[in-house]
C-alpha positions, 0 to 999 in steps of 0.5 A, spaced: 548 592 500 541 589 502 536 587 497 529 586 500 524 582 495 517 583 498 512 578 496 504 579 496 500 574 501 499 567 497 493 563 499 493 560 506 496 553 507 490 548 507 490 543 513 484 539 511 484 532 509 483 530 502 486 536 499 490 532 494 483 529 491 484 532 484 491 530 483 490 523 485 484 523 480 489 525 474 494 520 476 489 514 476 486 516 470 493 516 467 495 509 471 489 505 468 491 506 460 498 504 463 496 498 466 492 496 460 499 497 456 503 492 461 497 487 461 497 487 453 505 486 453 505 481 458 500 477 454 504 478 448 510 476 452 506 469 454 504 468 447 511 469 444 513 464 449 508 459 447 510 460 440 503 462 438 505 469 436 512 472 433 518 474 437 517 479 443 520 486 441 523 487 448 529 484 450 533 484 456 530 483 463 523 486 460 522 480 456 519 476 461 512 476 461 511 475 468 514 482 470 509 485 465 503 482 468 506 484 475 507 491 473 500 491 470 497 488 477 501 494 481 499 499 476 492 497 476 492 497 484 495 504 484 489 506 480 484 503 484 486 506 490 487 513 487 480 513 484 477 511 491 481 516 494 479 521 489 472 520 489 471 522 496 473 515 500 479 514 504 486 513 502 487 505 504 490 499 501 487 493 501 488 489 507 491 483 503 497 488 501 498 491 508 504 488 511 505 489 518 512 486 520 513 488 527 509 492 532 511 499 532 515 501 539 510 507 539 503 503 538 500 501 545 498 493 545 491 492 545 488 489 551 482 485 552 477 485 558 480 480 564 476 474 563 475 474 556 475 466 554 478 468 547 484 471 550 485 467 556 485 461 551 491 464 547 496 465 553 503 462 552 504 456 557 511 460 559 507 466 561 501 462 565 507 458 569 510 465 571 503 468 573 503 465 579 510 466 581 509 474 580 502 474 583 506 471 590 511 476 589 507 482 589 
């Protein structure tokens, strides 16, 4: 027995840039109070360690104020980036948070025009020593 289910046509898939702006704004609106809460817990943990306030209510790994401050900073940056994207900007992380460990094998190396003094002064001495040998061989 074969059962066929016919479904109606749905909305076409959009391949446009920025189609997730509304969910980004919603997430950013929820992340901002969470960031504030993490900052407050971090401040409470710090003042508890200094003896200004009573004992911190959370135990274990989360009892360290450094973790709460780091969580607050992370949530704050995420809310900032999502807010910026949701309000019409592009989704870019701040340059300080963009880590580049190695050049991808698919990326083409950037080359400067020949005779550029900024590039010529940054040439590795070993490469400079091999350059005349390669020029004579060809």
